[in-house]
C-alpha positions in Angstrom: 68.9 96.8 81.9 71.6 96.9 84.6 74.0 94.0 84.6 73.9 92.0 87.9 77.2 91.9 89.8 78.9 88.6 90.3 78.5 87.5 94.0 81.7 86.0 95.4 82.2 84.2 98.7 86.0 84.7 99.4 87.2 81.9 101.6 90.6 81.8 103.3 92.3 81.6 106.6 94.8 84.0 105.1 92.9 87.3 105.6 93.6 90.4 107.7 91.5 91.2 110.8 91.5 94.1 113.2 93.8 92.2 115.6 96.1 90.8 112.8 96.0 93.6 110.2 99.0 92.2 108.2 97.9 88.6 108.1 97.2 87.5 104.5 97.1 91.1 103.3 97.9 89.9 99.7 94.5 88.2 99.6 92.7 91.3 100.7 94.7 93.5 98.3 93.7 91.4 95.3 90.1 91.4 96.4 90.0 95.1 96.9 91.4 95.8 93.5 88.8 93.5 92.0 86.0 95.4 93.9 87.2 98.6 92.3 85.9 97.3 88.9 82.3 97.7 90.3 81.4 94.3 88.8 81.4 92.1 91.8 80.2 92.1 95.4 81.7 90.0 98.1 81.5 88.6 101.6 84.6 87.1 103.2 84.5 83.9 105.3 87.9 83.6 107.1 88.0 80.7 109.6 90.1 81.0 112.7 91.3 78.1 114.8 89.6 78.1 118.2 91.8 78.9 121.2 90.8 79.0 124.8 92.6 82.1 126.0 93.0 85.8 124.9 96.0 86.1 127.4 98.8 87.9 125.4 101.3 85.4 126.9 100.1 82.9 124.2 101.2 85.2 121.4 99.5 84.5 118.0 97.2 82.0 119.5 95.8 84.7 121.8 95.3 86.9 118.7 93.3 84.2 117.1 91.1 84.2 120.2 90.7 87.9 120.1 89.6 87.9 116.5 86.0 89.2 116.4 83.3 86.8 115.1 82.2 89.4 112.5 83.7 92.7 111.4 84.0 95.1 108.6 87.6 95.4 107.5 88.5 98.1 105.1 84.9 98.3 103.9 84.5 94.5 103.4 82.3 92.3 105.5 84.3 89.5 107.1 83.1 86.5 109.1 85.5 84.6 111.3 83.9 81.3 112.3 85.9 79.1 114.6 87.0 75.5 114.0 88.8 73.1 116.3 92.3 72.2 115.3 93.6 69.3 117.5 97.4 69.0 118.2 99.5 66.3 116.4 96.7 65.2 113.9 95.6 68.7 113.0 97.2 68.9 109.6 95.4 65.8 108.5 91.9 66.7 109.7 92.1 70.5 109.2 90.2 70.6 105.9 87.2 68.7 107.2 87.1 70.6 110.6 87.5 73.9 108.8 84.6 73.2 106.5 82.4 72.0 109.3 83.2 75.2 111.3 82.4 77.4 108.4 79.3 75.6 107.2 76.9 77.2 109.7 78.1 80.7 108.8 77.7 80.1 105.1 74.2 78.7 105.7 73.3 81.9 107.6 74.6 84.1 104.8 72.4 82.2 102.3 69.4 82.4 104.6 69.9 86.1 104.9 69.8 86.4 101.1 73.4 86.4 100.0 73.1 83.7 97.4 76.7 83.7 96.1 77.7 82.6 92.7 81.2 81.3 93.2 83.5 80.3 96.2 86.8 82.2 95.7 89.2 80.2 97.8 92.8 81.1 98.5 95.7 78.6 99.5 95.1 75.0 98.5 95.7 73.3 101.8 93.7 73.1 104.0 91.7 76.1 102.7 91.1 74.9 99.2 90.2 71.4 100.2 87.7 72.8 102.8 86.3 75.0 100.0 85.9 71.9 97.8 83.8 70.2 100.6 81.7 73.3 101.1 81.1 73.7 97.4 79.9 70.1 97.3 77.6 70.6 100.3 76.1 73.8 99.1 76.0 73.0 95.3 78.3 75.9 94.3 81.2 76.1 91.9 84.6 77.0 93.4 88.0 78.4 92.3 91.2 78.0 94.3 94.2 80.3 94.1 97.6 78.6 94.9 100.0 81.0 96.6 103.3 79.1 97.4 103.9 76.5 100.1 100.5 75.0 99.5 101.9 73.5 96.3 105.7 73.7 96.8 105.9 72.2 100.2 102.7 70.6 101.5 102.3 68.0 98.7 105.4 66.3 100.2 103.0 64.8 102.7 101.1 61.9 101.0 97.6 62.4 102.4 97.5 66.2 102.0 98.8 65.7 98.5 95.9 63.4 97.6 93.4 65.8 99.1 94.9 68.7 97.1 94.7 66.6 93.9 91.1 65.8 94.6 90.2 69.4 95.1 92.1 70.5 92.0 90.4 67.9 89.8 87.0 69.0 90.9 87.6 72.8 90.9 86.1 74.8 88.1 89.4 76.6 87.9 92.8 76.8 89.6 94.8 80.1 89.7 98.5 80.3 90.4 100.2 83.6 91.3 103.2 82.4 89.2 103.7 79.9 86.4 105.8 77.6 88.6 102.9 76.8 90.8 100.6 76.0 87.8 103.4 73.7 86.5 102.8 71.5 89.6 99.1 71.1 88.7 100.1 70.4 85.1 102.3 67.5 86.3 99.3 66.1 88.1 97.4 66.1 84.7 94.8 68.6 85.9 92.6 69.7 82.9 94.8 72.5 81.3 91.7 74.5 80.4 91.1 75.0 84.1 94.6 76.3 84.9 95.3 80.0 85.0 98.3 82.2 85.9 97.2 85.5 87.4 100.1 87.2 89.1 99.9 89.5 92.0 100.2 93.2 91.2 101.5 96.0 93.4 99.7 99.0 94.7 101.5 101.7 92.8 99.8 104.5 94.8 100.8 103.1 98.2 104.3 102.2 97.1 106.1 105.0 95.3 109.5 106.5 95.5 110.1 109.0 98.4 113.2 111.2 98.7 115.9 108.8 100.1 117.8 111.3 102.2 114.7 112.7 103.7 113.4 109.2 104.6 116.7 108.3 106.2 116.6 111.5 108.3 113.0 110.8 109.4 113.7 107.2 110.3 117.0 107.8 111.9 119.0 105.4 109.7 122.0 105.5 107.4 124.3 103.2 105.6 126.4 103.0 102.4 124.9 100.8 101.2 121.8 100.5 103.3 120.3 97.0 102.9 116.9 95.8 104.0 115.5 92.3 104.6 111.7 92.1 105.1 109.6 89.2 106.3 108.6 86.9 109.1 111.5 86.0 111.3 111.7 82.3 110.4 114.4 80.1 108.8 112.6 80.0 105.5 113.0 83.7 105.0 116.9 83.6 105.2 117.5 86.6 107.4 120.6 84.8 108.8 122.0 84.7 105.2 121.7 88.4 105.0 123.4 88.9 108.3 126.3 86.6 107.2 126.6 88.5 103.9 126.8 91.9 105.7 129.8 90.6 107.7 131.5 89.5 104.5 130.6 92.8 102.7 132.1 95.1 105.4 135.8 94.9 104.4 134.8 96.5 101.0 131.9 98.6 102.3 132.7 99.5 105.9 129.7 101.8 106.2 127.2 99.1 105.1 124.2 98.6 107.3 121.3 96.1 107.4 117.7 96.6 108.5 115.6 93.6 109.4 111.9 94.3 109.3 109.6 91.7 110.8 108.9 89.7 113.9 108.9 86.0 114.6 110.2 83.1 116.6 113.7 83.3 115.2 114.4 86.8 116.5 116.5 85.8 119.5 118.6 83.4 117.4 119.2 86.1 114.8 120.2 88.6 117.5 122.6 86.1 118.9 124.1 85.7 115.4 124.5 89.5 115.2 126.3 89.6 118.5 128.6 86.7 117.7 129.6 88.4 114.5 130.1 91.8 116.3 127.6 93.5 114.2 125.5 95.2 116.9 126.1 98.6 115.5 125.5 97.5 111.9 122.2 95.6 112.1 118.9 97.1 113.3 115.8 95.0 114.1 112.7 97.2 113.6 110.1 94.6 114.6 106.8 94.2 112.6 105.7 97.3 110.8 102.3 98.1 109.1 102.2 97.6 105.4 101.3 101.3 105.1 104.6 102.3 106.6 106.9 100.2 104.4 107.2 102.6 101.5 109.4 104.9 103.7 111.8 102.1 104.6 112.0 100.8 101.0 112.7 104.3 99.8 115.4 104.8 102.4 117.3 101.6 101.4 119.7 101.0 98.5 118.9 97.3 98.1 116.2 94.9 99.3 117.4 91.3 100.1 115.1 88.3 99.9 116.9 85.1 100.8 113.9 82.7 101.0 114.0 79.1 100.4 110.4 79.0 99.2 108.2 81.8 97.7 105.3 81.6 95.4 105.2 85.3 94.5 106.9 87.5 96.9 105.0 90.9 97.2 108.0 92.6 98.9 109.9 92.4 95.7 107.4 94.5 93.8 106.7 96.8 96.7 110.5 97.6 96.9 110.8 98.1 93.2 107.7 100.4 93.1 109.6 102.6 95.6 112.6 102.7 93.2 114.8 100.2 95.2 116.3 97.2 93.3 116.4 93.7 94.9 118.5 90.7 95.2 116.7 87.4 95.7 117.0 83.6 95.5 116.2 82.1 92.1 113.1 80.1 93.1 109.6 79.6 92.0 107.9 82.8 90.8 110.8 85.1 91.7 112.5 85.0 88.2 109.1 86.3 86.8 109.5 89.4 88.9 113.3 89.9 88.8 113.3 89.5 85.1 115.8 92.3 84.0 119.1 93.7 85.4 117.2 96.9 86.2 115.0 95.0 88.7 118.0 93.6 90.5 119.9 90.2 90.7 119.1 86.6 91.3 121.5 84.6 93.5 123.3 81.7 91.9 122.8 79.7 95.2 121.1 80.3 98.5 124.2 81.3 100.6 125.9 84.5 101.8 128.8 84.2 99.2 126.4 84.3 96.4 124.5 87.2 98.0 127.8 89.1 98.4 128.7 88.5 94.7 125.3 89.9 93.7 125.8 92.9 95.9 129.2 93.7 94.4 127.7 93.3 90.9 124.6 95.4 91.6 126.4 98.2 93.5 129.0 98.5 90.7 126.3 99.5 88.2 123.2 100.5 90.2 120.1 101.1 88.1 118.4 104.5 88.4 115.5 104.6 90.8 113.3 105.8 88.0 114.1 102.8 85.9 113.4 100.4 88.8 110.0 102.1 89.4 109.2 101.9 85.7 109.8 98.1 85.8 107.4 97.8 88.7 104.7 99.8 86.8 104.4 96.7 84.5 102.8 94.9 87.4 99.7 96.8 88.0 96.5 95.0 89.2 94.4 95.9 86.1 95.3 92.8 84.0 94.8 90.4 86.9 91.4 92.0 87.9 90.1 91.7 84.3 91.3 88.1 84.1 89.4 87.3 87.3 86.3 88.9 86.0 86.4 87.0 82.7 86.9 83.7 84.6 84.2 84.2 87.2 81.8 85.4 84.4 82.4 82.2 82.4 81.8 80.1 85.5 78.6 81.9 86.4 77.3 81.7 82.7 78.1 78.1 82.5 
């Protein structure tokens, strides 16, 4: 007798679409790896805030408006129901409005015969709280994966904190992508049997070492050392710290260069910083790049820098290591679980350019081999996480 596949309804605003292919790619990656087991089937409901115009002048809001209502993205069916998010009070009412906006779509999926077993939600607020409401309305179990700021920032606000605690107490399980996130739930006295750490893996086929000199020629870049800072251009990612560190590094390494990969609202401010420090010929902004292209840039670099103030589990660290490039990162949340040996790189003693320069001097004095860095990353395949998810979902379905 053929074993029936587990039917998942993956629910999260953090999911890629045809107009925002890099948005929430870490959720899609974990789901795609899980599908490779052949033991689950899935439909994705990824709500999008309603916006009135598709005019490009509105930036990300226009992209939300351009998102199709339904699409197949990388072979997975995705629904994008709209929900209204009013200004000023949006943070407080977002879970309810998101759930109301998604309910009709979920009812249609059920009516069409997709009687899912479990809601697989990602990001605790507002998505996880909305999933808790939907689970209650439709009589389904639910699991929420915590990913970073949903537990290390948002609970600073009293009302969202209470809503997250309510959702966590009622969830069949909570998953954290690192132990530090699960520690937050432990402090709230959530049933420990319902708490699980399932770290993100890295796609070892997409991210693998490429010849460094060849990649530099292809991309038209050089530097000794060549540093790279990857992420959305916002204060939290600390690109400004990387720029300051480069200025301090140049007396010792006059040929050093910095690549900043990403786009965001802080770009003009960062460009002014580069100009004020006289680094126009030392720093290059590439803009946003597709995830599929990043392996070439990681492989070209000597060191990846991640100066974030908050990270749950930073995928860029493993992606860089999988390409043989060591990292330097702030010592926060799940990062020490990734940068766990000197081969992987260094952790900054404090989040500032002086600490970063000290790490650079230390790492560059005894750089690990690229093969050794790659070998460290190979310990973070997706297999273990996929099996852990299957075991958890199976237990919930059987219960």
